[in-house]
GUPAMAR-548792 format. One record per atom (N, C-alpha, C, O): x, y, z. Coordinates in steps of 0.001 Angstrom, whole numbers, plus 500000, padded with zeros to 6 digits. Each point is the difference from the previous one (the first is absolute). Layout:
GUPAMAR-548792
XYZ ...
end
This chain:
GUPAMAR-548792
150580185205269907 500650498777499536 499386498813500661 499512499062499370 500545501037502148 499622499105500823 498527499407499862 499766498803500164 499317502090499535 498743499626499554 499854499169498776 499310498987499885 501374501535499290 500088499115498639 500714498633500341 499527498980499498 501501500937501264 500724498793500272 498959499089500911 499904498779499876 499421501928500953 499006499100500669 499005499344499047 499745498796500035 499723502045499138 499028499415499013 500483498823499283 499352498957499907 501995501267499506 500495499075499219 500304498612500681 499785498897499500 500795501389501826 500092498707500815 498665499278500364 499945498772500073 499112501941500126 498626499493500278 499592499234498923 499515498887500201 500633501613498545 499533499338498721 500712498652499922 499334498983499805 502056500963500345 500700498786499859 499494499004500959 499791498842499638 499999501561501587 499405499172501009 498981499527499708 499974498769500025 499004501816499653 498679499595499435 499998499102498955 499260499017499970 501600501300499100 500138498959498938 500455498539500345 499546498968499504 501496501151501495 500544498734500286 499067499270500905 499966498770500022 499228502030500774 499074499245500896 498955499384499251 499522498905500299 500076501875498610 498901499358499112 500508498755499431 499274499009500081 501843500897499366 500507498922499465 500164498830500615 499947498916499419 500311501279502080 500232498844500725 498762499588501094 500186499268500972 498557501333498678 498957500192500775 499205498767500288 499493499430499034 500341500106502106 499294498943500309 498357500251500414 499077499189500067 500959502253500176 498706500573500080 499135499881501348 500049499093500831 499225501942499170 499109500195501143 498704499533499587 499640500493498932 499505498654501630 498647499629499438 499211500413501111 500359500367501118 498340499492498315 498892500330500825 499733499126501389 499574500515501034 500742498100498821 499945499172501116 500958500407501071 499691500004501192 501457500329498357 500996500283501045 499756501217500845 500374500028501173 498986501013498238 499609501269500691 499021499493500977 500098500233501205 498948499065498259 498734499553500967 500469499154501265 499275499770500968 502116499776498878 500182499291501045 500283500699501329 500112499406501072 500009502100498727 500098500768501307 498743500142500638 499429501081499859 499996497973500860 498797500107500612 499897500138501429 499004500580500433 501923498953500428 499847500467501315 500028501444500325 500790500680499344 498515499886501521 499863501228500447 501358500782500088 500195501116499518 500713498122501175 501199500850500274 500814500087498823 501007500708500006 498578498505498785 500786500186498713 499289501190499198 500629500547499094 498128499846501209 499252500991499294 499930501440500437 499492500969499437 501174498921501756 500116501298500724 500507501281499389 501176499918499645 498283501166500154 500540500958499319 501129500650500694 500107499836501215 500844500966498066 500993500663500664 499433501267500828 498883500476499797 501980499978501107 499405501082500875 499722501195499238 500717500291499043 498347500392501285 499956501384499357 500996500932499872 499916500886499150 501132499007501684 501003500882500052 500859499673498866 500577500898499389 499542497897500298 501002499479499125 499250500401498456 500657500488499082 498219499287500841 499129500367498830 500268501733499661 500317500507498924 499481500032502146 500049501520499669 501521500256499583 500260500798499100 500664498551501535 501478500268499606 500210499461498508 500808500557499257 498594498568500415 499987499468498534 499523501172499088 500648500450499055 498310499916501298 499455501050499154 500839501226499873 500160500602498939 500391499749502261 500730501257499900 501435499738499215 500606500987499584 499842497931500249 501327499575499208 499649499608498633 500906499617499260 497923500430500330 499658500006498702 499899498222499619 500366499514498929 499107499790502119 499895498514499759 498514499615499853 499068500588500548 500846498399498681 498529499303499990 500033498807501139 501021499359500248 497815500456500353 499924498975500881 500449498520499364 500506499112500686 499278500803498187 500268498700499448 501062500074499044 499946499334498966 501024501430501298 501226500129499174 501118498995500325 500017499555501147 500799500088498090 501081499053500279 500708500301501241 499995501150500439 500687497788500227 500872500283501089 501374499131499702 500141499152499118 500827501285501850 501268499308500089 500396500037501359 499972501090500571 500461497706500156 500530499898501361 501356499918500124 500622499243499256 500012501510501682 501268499861500270 500410499815501312 499603500794500853 501267498109499507 500500499640501337 501334500166500314 500919499805499204 499212500578502026 501490500414500430 500247499241501369 499456500353501047 501397498593498855 500050499193501337 500550500730501178 499426499987501089 501705500658498686 500812500693501047 499080500994500560 499913499974501227 499376500903498148 499269501198500452 498633499360500342 499166500754500502 500519498043499306 498649499335500400 498825500750499313 498996500272500658 501118500089497942 498873500691499542 499376499370498758 500733499518499136 498013500468500750 499314499678498780 499327501182499414 499195500620500695 501059499745498101 499369501217499403 499105499504498827 500347499047499302 498596501570500522 499011499934498796 500123501259499323 499686501049500563 500786498908498173 499901500978498973 498854499790498975 499565498911499624 500024502318499990 498605499828499138 500318501007498790 500613501063500096 498902498439498884 500102500847498519 499139501142500169 498858499876500443 501706501378499180 499320501299499837 499569499920498484 500336499134499193 498807502010500586 499355500064498644 501164500390498939 499802499920498788 501486500531501797 500966500318498920 500771498564499553 500872500033499132 498731498677501541 500839499080499726 501037499591501154 500376498846500202 499953502083500391 501224499697501025 499157499532501285 498806500178500244 502129499206500458 499591499506501479 500482500901501184 501058500616499874 498281499472501149 500154500490501112 499622499353501273 498911499433500091 501887500615500858 499637499264501237 498646500515500680 499866501183500313 499265497979499870 498643500485500689 499873499510501569 499252500519500828 501655498346499409 499893499466501438 501322499425500145 500751499583499118 499435500466502304 501239499008500250 499589499416501436 499137500476500736 501726498297499534 499248499142501152 501365499604500738 500979499716499309 499091500265502008 501066499166500743 499791498649499922 498964499502500438 501867499877499074 499988498447499851 499883499426501502 500934500292500748 498143499017499710 499882499371501169 501181499059500393 500630500166501044 499637498835498064 500934499117500132 500241499352498725 499129499597499229 502306500327500592 500547499144498856 501045499117500427 500791500436500836 499364498265498684 500981499217500728 501318499890499103 500065500459498860 500936498904501767 501285499794499423 500846501383500102 499627500878500778 501403499268498494 500957501004499895 499839500565498528 499345499436499123 501440501922500708 500254500636498954 500517498994498847 500958499291500309 498576500593498566 500549499199498992 498896499259499403 498872499958500492 501563499329498197 498714499302499416 499591498559500559 500692499357500789 498166500259498719 499685498576500483 500662499049499176 500088500230498793 500404498704501712 500633498948499244 499362498605499922 499928499379498939 499629500175502193 499252498699499884 498770499951500923 499828500840500884 499352498178498886 498785499717500646 500659499738501719 500889499186500249 498477501649500726 500246499646501248 501083500882500617 500250499926501204 500425500948497936 501017500931500518 499473501134500678 500774500763500579 497938499445499418 499235501094500738 500400501441499700 499884500912500820 500627499234497862 500295501349499342 498887500511499369 499372499249499254 500252501935500913 499025500907499354 500672500239498668 501156500418499932 498080499304498981 500877500304498815 500395501369499576 499384500939500504 501594499307498607 500354501482499449 500062499629498532 500507498945499619 498891502076499462 500036499754498581 498683500895499513 499328500798500653 500562498827498122 498645500705499346 499159498714499591 500361499058499295 498286501179501407 499069498952499834 498710500695499425 499848501213499857 499240497779499836 498610500417499277 498912499460500771 500050498815500329 498931501936500014 498722499465500450 498904500090499163 499785501054499402 499424497894500460 498981499936499099 498730499637500835 500129499487501111 498719500763498386 498746499699500721 499871498642500505 499279499841500985 501255499244498543 499768498710500530 501086499762501055 499993498862500469 500814501867499936 500825500029501239 499621500763501098 500718500151500988 497978500424498845 499368500606501129 499132498971500846 499142499262499515 501212500806501810 499238498935500850 499127500783500934 500511500521500991 498087499610498741 499291500586501065 499461499100501143 499379500466500956 500877498304498898 499912498978501106 501242499499500713 500149498847500406 500763502184499709 501147499447500469 499848499732501714 499207500658500674 501552498431499823 500061499822501426 500702501189500727 499997500128501224 500650500792497836 500622501026500766 499223501352499518 500507500991499473 498284498805500814 499090501204499706 499691500104498438 498987499502499511 502043501238499694 499970500101498670 501494499951499693 500910500280500780 499201499266497794 501246499640499507 500212500187498525 498977500086499321 502237499993500047 500200499652498622 501390499690499845 500943500480500630 499076498578498368 501274499244499838 500901501037499118 499547500529498985 501627499683501447 501013500797499181 500499499466498650 500397500745499105 499559497941500807 500371499320498903 501324499531499833 500690500033498981 499592499510502186 501494499446500076 499760498503499974 499185499429500724 501630499961498341 501255500372499567 499563500526498539 499142499416499337 501498501689500245 499930500275498609 500850499724498944 500721499034500252 499465501472498626 500948499450498990 501418499964500362 500739499058499714 499684502175501034 501444499960500420 500273499126501010 501096499441500036 497869500309500987 500228499053501061 500076498600499497 500877499268500459 498224500252498572 500061498651499366 501377499930499232 500761499061500234 499558501886498881 501198499979499371 501396499696500801 501006499509499488 498848500865501805 501112499831500985 499807498929500869 500752499805500955 498059499315498719 500012498803501008 499558500475501272 500343499288500945 498975501742499332 499280500423501271 498608499428500134 499135500077499128 500722499284502171 498830499432500197 499051500615501095 500519500718500854 498133499050499180 499142500581501221 498611499977499381 499754499804498810 499447500403502083 498562500096499480 499008500773501138 500233499972501208 498903500551498326 498827500644500783 500727501178500866 499876500106501221 500825500677498038 500677501318500686 498950501117499743 499678500330498858 499878500154502107 498754500980500110 500325501278500598 501049500162500624 498014500835499195 499946501228500842 498568499506500606 499135499560499243 500697500521501940 498932499531500827 499800500941501221 500773500926500248 498012498735500577 499803500627501131 500571498982501246 500878499149499859 498450501141501286 500210499179501301 501472500203500521 500358499350500982 500400501413498480 501566500451500515 500501498677500486 500216499841501202 499969499256497982 500820498682500154 500792499784498711 499434500113498912 501840499585501181 500682499732498758 500963498744500073 500633499784501034 499462499459497950 501095498973499877 500606500104498622 500405498971499459 499684502154499955 500580500164498725 499089501083499171 500382500420498908 498536499950501617 499067501041499340 500236501322500615 500802500107500927 498555500891498617 499791501386500461 498847499975500628 499005499717499333 500866500552502000 498698500032500812 499600501295500401 500836500749500506 497939499627499327 499441501154500361 499137499814501199 499844498886500500 499541502291500011 498940499995500953 498704499727499133 500032500244498794 498843499260501799 498747499668499097 499588501579499524 499681500190498826 500339500668501915 499491501142499427 501017500323498657 499499500265498907 501702499694501258 500804500448498965 499754499232498779 499903500606498932 499971497942501125 499853499188498877 498628500272499495 499767499859498800 499380500492501966 498673500243499407 499984501184499069 499232499942499040 501540501149501130 500249501129499139 500847499578498838 499720500390498867 501277498849501360 501000499681498964 499113499020498979 500107500158498784 499209499050501648 499137499101499238 498970500739499215 499862499749498803 499514501016501710 499032501078499541 500662500686498727 499385500038498934 501829500479501203 500755500539498877 500001499171498802 499549500395498924 501042498266501300 500125499058499021 498616499642499437 499902499837498784 499026500029502003 498756499557499431 499398501054499073 499475499654498942 500603501849501498 499668500944499080 500554500270498867 499385500552499088 501971499052500832 500964500199499017 499534499008498882 499915500374498830 499787498352501565 499459498920499185 498689500256499315 499794499711498822 499202500931502101 498833500251499527 500015501173499009 498983500136499319 501934500651500521 500259501058499121 500792499598498776 500361500798499135 499877497926500859 500626499444498723 501570499655499913 500608499475499067 499851500952502123 501489499484500180 500181498541499970 499328499403500841 501427499867498386 499820498481500064 501202499493500871 499995498794500248 500903501867500187 501018499502501053 500725501302500518 500000501064499380 500554498742501705 500602501160500594 501487499514500605 500165498901500530 500752501971499325 501427499712500420 500127500110501514 499304500788500641 501591498414499915 500514500101501259 501514500110499967 500674499054499592 499802501921500771 501555500205500174 500497499951501385 499752500862500843 501062497938499373 500324499809501426 501568500200500104 500781499346499309 499560501471501476 501419500503500222 500542499612501414 499237499758500936 502107500197499164 500539499780501402 499874501162500833 499749499903501201 500440501365498115 499948501318500518 499756501072498833 500120499638498829 499580501524501453 499961501130499132 501549500032499298 501032500093500665 498922499822498033 501424499823499320 500576501186499647 500247500358498849 500017500403502420 500636501305499834 501471499869499900 500496498917500311 500317502127499263 501389499915500021 500622499587501288 500943499210500044 498490501360501044 500470499755501341 499752498520500451 500924499330500460 497781500168499395 499902498741500107 500836498921499160 500385498972500555 499827501227498395 500691499392499104 501554499747500498 500549498902500098 500035502425500199 501082499981500815 500222499333501200 501075499468500278 497925500541500458 499932499012501357 500230498604499490 500862499368500611 498632500121498545 499823498591499630 500816499483498956 499754498910499482 501344501914500128 500737499745498806 500838498892500161 500453499456498993 499861500066502293 500928498631500175 498904498959500237 500479498921500350 498355501091499572 499172498772500409 499867499236498753 499931500512498883 500031497971501430 500030499107498801 498616500162499233 499917499405498925 499195501193501425 498726500217499129 500108501298499167 499065500396499304 502131500255500800 500100501350499266 499761499954498583 499412500942499468 500981498058499852 499935499907498696 498602499794499537 499581500561498988 499694498647501733 498374499774499834 499412501267500178 499038500275499284 501436500691501686 499179501192500309 500531501101498911 499280500975499784 501752498913499645 500329500876498823 499155499739498911 499570500937499328 500082497662500369 498981499834498913 498623500568500300 499341500594499146 500209499179502221 498677500372500178 499948501706499948 498940500579499762 502210500084500464 500111501335500196 499686500665498545 499427501089499979 500934498280498826 499740500393498814 498462500471499809 499658501101499569 499524497901500817 498695500067499925 499432500874500957 499040500677499635 501356499426501462 499707501234501044 500404501365499390 499280500997500056 501818498959499416 500425501548499508 498904500295498767 499444501098499987 500313498113499185 499264500402498924 498601500085500514 499272500681499278 500178498825501745 498773500449500549 499852501404500590 499012500730499919 502248499534500739 500265501299500466 500013500975499276 499656501136500326 500838498426498373 500140501227498955 498633500220499280 499560501132499798 499836497811499851 498766500150499106 498828500039500877 499043500673499617 500881498688501535 498701499970500827 499121499147499369 498793500173500169 501687498777499007 499146499048499173 500637498613500393 501199499864499760 498104499083500828 500596498691500163 500701499495498827 499387500171498946 501780499232500971 500786499698498978 499594498706499516 499609499088500728 500510500856497841 499854498727499392 501158498960500424 501181500329499888 498481498538500550 500932499054500667 500162498736499048 499046499351499570 502173500412500186 500146498578499320 501118499437500688 500678500582500846 499498498064498673 501216499291500419 500661499067499110 499466498984499555 501950501477500157 500769499028499119 501301500030500609 500391500909500733 500371497915498895 501181499658500667 500089499987501528 500980500385500638 497885499127499875 499706499756501315 500151501444500786 500380500008501170 499323501142498168 500011501469500837 498835500655499318 499543499848498867 500081500967502188 498967501056499501 500430500935498990 501175500365500040 498002500119498988 500391501092499162 498765500815499808 498894499478499861 501341501994500132 498673500803500292 499893500931498686 500998500473499456 497625499747500075 499711500845498947 500802499700498831 500171500940499223 500361497935500489 500682499710498749 499012499814498748 498923499425500162 501419501014498741 499228499785498782 500850499374498850 500866500566499333 498648497993500568 500990499311498949 499900500743498608 498993500551499555 502295499353499823 500165500506498707 499234499118499106 499472500545499031 500377498197501123 499196499091499126 498660499971500608 499990499472501112 498882500952498455 498609499903500550 499682498674500306 499266499817500971 501186499112498321 499574498661500402 500819499180501180 499675498912500477 501479501901499869 500794499439501081 499386499947501358 499285500908500422 501001498017500255 499429499773501313 501240500013501156 501158499636499793 498347500825501340 500873499872501057 499869498533500635 498893499640500401 502185499530499697 499758498824500498 500929500052501275 501143500454499933 498296499049501249 500680500288501365 501346499204500132 500831500385500822 499382498641498484 501105499338500139 500948500026498637 501129499513499932 498208501118499068 500598500203498514 500827501253499995 499985500694501017 500686499646498021 500685500969499677 499135501371499775 498997499882499297 501280501301501193 499406501079499861 499810500434498497 500998499986499280 497972500340500278 499879500516498479 500619501277500004 500236500570501065 500068499966497746 500559501262499890 499054501014500083 499123500040499137 500905500832501800 498988501093500361 500446501235500374 501200500166500219 497859500903499908 500489501068500475 498903500706500758 498963499365500191 501140501958500297 499124500659500730 499550501215499140 500530500236498914 498451500544501621 499640501205499140 501134501052500282 500581500041501085 499678500748497940 501049500979500195 499691501007501210 500914500520500640 497789499707499614 499652500767501207 500382499530501315 500524500675500885 499125497955499158 500368499253501162 501488499954500315 500446500291501110 500348499303497789 501334500146500024 500746501200500346 501147499932500441 498239501163499375 500791501283500259 499497500341501377 500792500556500761 497951499170499664 499663500242501470 500754499158500855 500482500483501025 499714498107498641 500762499130500857 501417500387500180 500605500022501072 499827500260497833 501708500562500039 500099501124500916 500970500093500752 498057500805499238 500030501224500921 499866499710501391 500623500594500881 498477498397499324 499615499468501431 501226499380500500 500509500388501051 499978498690498264 501123499307500441 501310500865500306 500802499606500847 499395501576498448 501067500912500299 499915500606501285 500995500140500712 497596500310499693 499817500436501114 500083498976501159 500446500264501117 499073498541498486 500094498911501117 501610499860500186 500413500110501155 500357499700498002 501348499622500192 500830501087500949 500893499648500771 498707501607499067 500668500892500772 499514499953501484 500761500303500919 497994499321499277 499295499990501435 500694498572500584 500224499919501207 500079499058497971 500539498792500424 501478500208500505 500363499527501077 500374501110498204 501488500459500216 499694500802501302 500677499583500940 498630501282499328 499848500730501109 499694499098501278 500549500183501087 498610498925498683 499528499120501025 501135499122500525 500118499675501181 500728499964497803 501214499210500559 500873500741500944 500875499417500641 498889501954499464 501087500736500657 499331500313501601 500600500509500948 498223499097499017 499330500381501218 500498499194501139 500308498813499886 499769501911501294 501100499557501227 499130499020500706 500595498965500300 498139501092500048 499146499069500675 498601499678499234 498899500513500203 501432498584498952 498572499505499452 499325499098500792 500583499341500860 498076500565498893 499076499136500764 500343498573499663 500015499670498814 500281499392502199 500604498945499728 499129498904499355 498869499829500455 501564499427498532 498870499194499147 499576498903501021 500627499599500981 497938499945498465 499188499002500664 500827498707499625 500846499943499108 498736498963501782 500438498698499520 499259499576498644 498881500433499725 501819498700499460 499475499545498908 500322498474499666 500864499314500546 498231500288498408 500168498461500121 501456499777499000 500202500593498940 500576498559501600 501266499656499179 500028498793499128 500830499093499943 497864501143499265 500200499031498572 499073498727500372 499170499965500909 501126499091498268 499282498765499775 500410499141501355 499131499304500525 501945500742499928 500520499103501079 499148500381501254 499498499101500673 500340502134499634 499274500318501200 498478499651499718 499271499554500886 500325500667497888 498597499783499720 499805498496500268 498939499722500559 501823499335499170 499924498652500165 499936499698501433 499241499133500432 501581501601500361 499972499601501405 498610500481500636 499395499338500843 500197501823498683 498695500548500653 498712498962499561 499044499741500730 501151499798498062 498954499145499240 499864498724500992 498908499627500429 502280499768499876 500095498779500723 499402500439501360 499177499208500461 501053501789500195 499460500439501203 498438500037499886 499280499458500839 500256501196498103 498579500183499823 499158498577499746 498847499834500399 501827499298498962 499361498720499507 499910499201501510 498974499409500337 502185500656500480 499896499310501333 498847500658500736 499065499347500463 501035501926499624 499053500630500864 498436499520499442 499119499557500737 500779500616497981 498548499415499609 499503498545500307 498832499621500081 502310499652500069 499835498637500465 499586499995501591 499528498986500514 500657502065500126 499745499877501345 501110499730501005 499869499767501201 501343500314498021 501157499552500954 500440501140500980 499663501167499804 500994498500501106 500583500821500918 501158500512499535 500948499239499808 499152502048499953 501179500658499540 500262501376500519 499188500498500780 501895500166498845 500274501373500359 498697501113499612 499378499958498939 500408500897502022 498851500718499815 500207500840498649 499140500059499122 501965500511500824 500337500848498775 500896499090498894 500716499098500436 499222501149498251 500734499369498994 501344500193500116 500368501021500581 500527498139498949 501481500208500072 500332501304499041 499300500466499101 501899499943501341 500542501279499343 501246499886499458 500921500087500813 499398499727497933 501191499890499428 500886501241500121 499534501051499560 501604498957500947 500853501074500272 501138500164498750 500374499047499317 500050502195500537 500771500286498999 501450499050500016 500643499914498954 499698499577501944 501225499197500207 499707498489499774 500902499162499992 497841500553499834 499471498640499638 499604499372501226 499523498879499825 500533501506501348 499337499495501210 498509500204499984 499446500899499367 499903498140501428 498538500136500143 499727500381501483 500519499435500962 498561501639499099 499711500442501132 498473499459500341 499086500272499221 500667498930502010 498832499691500287 499741500372501568 500899500096500835 497826500080499392 499563500515501416 499974498738500936 499835498914499445 500280501113501633 499951498964501061 498532499824500386 499822499128500850 499179501453498752 498628499766500483 499341499173499055 499957500239498793 499539498804501763 499314498849499191 498522500031500329 499492500570500965 499802498634497958 498600499982500051 499452499339498747 500800499476499225 497941500507500525 499366499365498911 498651500767499586 499461500707500851 500057499191498052 498894500777499505 498785499589500936 499892498804500271 499243502040500210 498957499826500686 498704499713499248 499091500829499994 500811497897499315 498901499539499194 499671498621500168 500614499324500824 498460500189498461 499551498558500109 501422499209499687 500506499268500850 500032500929497974 501188499395499653 501085499870501033 500661498982500205 499449502241500462 501260500152500920 499420499129501362 500799499371500694 498008500650499561 499544499321501366 500119498438499629 500332499223500895 499405500296497805 500170498671499602 501499499649499987 500358498920500471 500428501842499072 501524499622499977 500390500037501573 500746499084500345 498882501790500614 500322499876501314 499499498682500846 500640499407500869 498162500323498686 499424498648500556 500825498762499561 500320499103500780 500006500928497853 500907499150499298 501269499676500597 500375498851500232 500355502335500040 501242499944500665 499941499644501284 500998499450500466 497941500756500322 499928499657501497 499880498518499997 500632499337500822 498492500040498185 499817498586499945 501308499376499561 500403498955500512 500265501693498530 501407499160499683 500826499986501078 500594498980500351 499508502229500291 500887500108501125 499732498765501139 500863499300500530 498012500666499628 499517499007501078 500298498476499420 500380499060500698 499418500905498161 500350498577499472 501602499767500055 500480498942500407 500275502117499159 501355499966500306 500634499813501331 501057499377500098 498294501176501004 500135499891501207 499944498435500426 500928499390500532 497824500092499137 499739498708500397 500937498969499434 500301499016500676 500220501186497989 500794499201499223 501303500021500668 500602498941500175 499908502240500234 501374500255500789 500072499243501286 500969499314500323 497769500878500511 500132499301501100 499969498392499925 500527499309500872 498802500152497999 499895498677499903 501298499498499460 500390498863500262 500322502012498946 501474499524499518 500873500020501183 500861499120500011 499107501745501054 500790500143501038 499680498596501005 500886499300500492 497837500516499652 499711498829500840 500705498611499564 500656499233500705 498966500657497726 500697498836499481 501568499966500045 500656498974500175 499863502302499643 501555499921500115 500517499719501432 501066499434500242 498024501044500711 500529499628501573 499730498342500106 500817499228500502 498066500422499010 499767498611500254 501023499031499213 500337498925500497 500079501456498407 501048499417499190 501292500082500910 500569498998500431 499802502203499795 501186500207500919 500034499048501161 501036499375500228 497758500458500614 500000499211501199 500098498524499648 500601499268500785 498859500222498098 500423498625499695 501358499873499594 500644499003500326 499842501893499008 501568499656499560 500777500052501433 500909499187500174 498812501610500712 500713500105501178 499910498642500902 500915499488500645 497740500070499227 499729498798500741 500833498705499607 500602499235500754 499256500721497702 500800499028499366 501661499981500433 500675499037500366 499689502274499468 501458500029500297 500412499587501391 501026499374500264 497982501081500679 500187499522501400 500107498426500195 500865499484500706 498090499752498539 499983498652500026 501316499431499418 500536499014500507 499956501611498447 501039499287499377 501307500137500933 500860499120500048 499193502035500662 501190500288500888 499959498949501097 501021499424500379 497678500323500159 500147499238501104 500121498339499667 500366499174500836 499310500561497984 500374498509499419 501398499993499814 500605498947500204 500001502068499439 501452499894499757 500749500048501164 501064499385499941 498667501201501149 500526500064501376 499678498544500588 500922499447500600 497972499948499294 499757498499500376 500857499206499377 500680499234500683 499460500790497901 500930498985499292 501507500274500533 500769499041500068 499593502047500249 501324500217500406 500468499521501325 501193499785500215 497885500047500667 500162499880501535 500704498604500451 500759500069500967 499049498684498414 500620498819500319 501567499973499733 500776499303500654 499585501517498335 501358499940499534 500814500589500966 501172499628500065 498284501486500928 500803500712500897 500252499070501427 500856500459500755 498562498451499609 500202499045501168 501204499219499869 500075499378498941 500935500486501904 501300499193500054 499564498674499924 498953499752500598 501597499348498814 499719498458500022 500644499438501144 501029500451500504 498254498422499942 500499499208501251 501329499376499842 500839500036500900 499355499396497970 501221499066499734 501299500915500158 501120499497500090 498688501694499935 501156500745500002 500677500382501540 500973500736500162 498289498603500870 500402500403501356 501387499361500103 500825500877500258 499733497899499633 501330499791500288 501085500886499401 501042500313500575 498598500044498229 500919500957499336 500102501217500782 501104500500500215 497823500013500226 500017501211500883 500917499724501334 500784500869500379 499091497960500273 500678499627501189 501603499922499761 500826500457500790 499434498976498152 501430499884499526 500666501462499807 501120500314500403 497945500546498882 500440501310499868 500391500712501213 501004500706500085 498008499038501008 500127500707501115 501310499450500762 500689500801500632 499603498043499319 501218499348500504 501153500627499460 500966500253500720 499006500059497885 501275500498499320 499979501363500266 501080500584499915 497817500127500424 500241501449500394 500712500059501375 500642501011500285 499284498074500475 500735500106501319 501600500026499902 500732500371500918 499646499230497972 501337499851499812 500614501279499401 501151500031499564 497997501040500442 500269501303499469 500420500898501123 499280500199500978 501772500277498877 500461500958501050 499320501148500135 499110500200499174 501092500652501707 499245501085500323 500201501012498656 499010500603499586 502156499547499819 500184500886499009 499192499380498767 499795500700499008 499751497984501063 499286499324498718 500903499301499162 499452499516499009 501903500262501100 500914499321499266 499936498435500713 499660499850501174 500704499063497965 500162498662500581 500851499783501202 500893500821500205 498950498182500618 500953499929501201 501180498862499670 500095498883500507 500689501671498593 501259499097499531 500935499753501095 500317498845500285 500167502207500373 500966499775501073 499309499372501185 500706499336500759 498102500777499481 499548499091501186 500117498564499533 500553499261500814 499043500177498044 500144498569499506 501509499565500205 500269498854500358 500723502114499398 501463499603500037 500253499687501448 500516498923500296 499136501995500668 500201499952501529 499474498644500389 500659499267500738 497979500327498706 499406498522500502 500862499029499768 500226499155500866 500420500827497847 500657498893499502 501463499924500937 500399498876500305 500225502083500050 501140500264500639 499763499159501504 500751499161500497 498091501305499980 499849499543501451 499542498657499984 499970499403501077 499644499981497820 499784498497499990 501310499172499977 500072498869500479 500891501736498966 501275499482499951 500676499605501415 500644499002500325 498974502138500388 500549500071501354 499062499216500949 500262499921501200 
end
């Protein structure tokens, strides 16, 4: 039944791809001119293909797993189903687990993307590269922004999936050969981790869990059929392998999903798969010491914080070495280490900041000098005013000459005071009595 299911799914995918085809043209294939872009796959891989029933130019699909750090290439066999022909350790990817939200958040995307011949870049500054097609219909419907998200060489990433030059040389060759064989586009499935029951149980409390559950439906259907799912977007969400009941109905990314169904074979297989998965999920919840989850992006708020850091870094500003990290309690964690990007723009910014600092220092010293001069003038003026006030008050403090007789009389009167300080009344009486005799 699975072989029949695979053929049916493949047919639906082929029809859908043909309807939306922008096409591979001769000129786009001939653009692969640099020697590094025309290098053949190693003989060992070609031998393995042959033993697995694969043609060299057969279609491919790529799968990416962030937590495991893996990029897989699956290739179509002669029976229509796909099998993994090669896997590579991702040299570097930036950000955390979780989707990309906005330009500058340094998040490597998660979701279902499409690569066409025009997205292949044989002249990349990062050896070889191809654009994964972000933002796709789902991203645009949800207001997510970003550009130039690649799989490339040079092992350097600011939101991309970066490989070694040798690795990207082989991955590029897989895509090139598939296009030359007639494949018009290949799918990239980018996941936070292998979406096993155990991993889903580990991340069940994560704010990105609902998004990951949506991706898991496509993941599961590929696991069942071994054929890349037909991907549509409606009501701002992914839907997989849906067949509209009305042949003229369309899937609008922001509109209501049309009435649709899936093939009976896929429905039966999916229900069986989900039954087994749920039992494994329940068992995983009871595991005593599960592997701790990795840090994840905490939504748009954290994305904005990182984007601001990225833009300041691009301007050459001196900032923290690592981007800010939003914690579950709402606090922001930052490193104490500071620095700036080592580039022409960074050096220009450093020179500008040094010039501005020197201008500020000179202005502050001038302001201090003017303030000191003003204070000295105010003090001098105050001293002069005090001196003038003292001089004006001095004549009033000298006793007048005309008051001398008054002072003498006062002195004479004082002599008539007794030692106790009282007037000499009895002395005057005695003087009159003595005059009588």
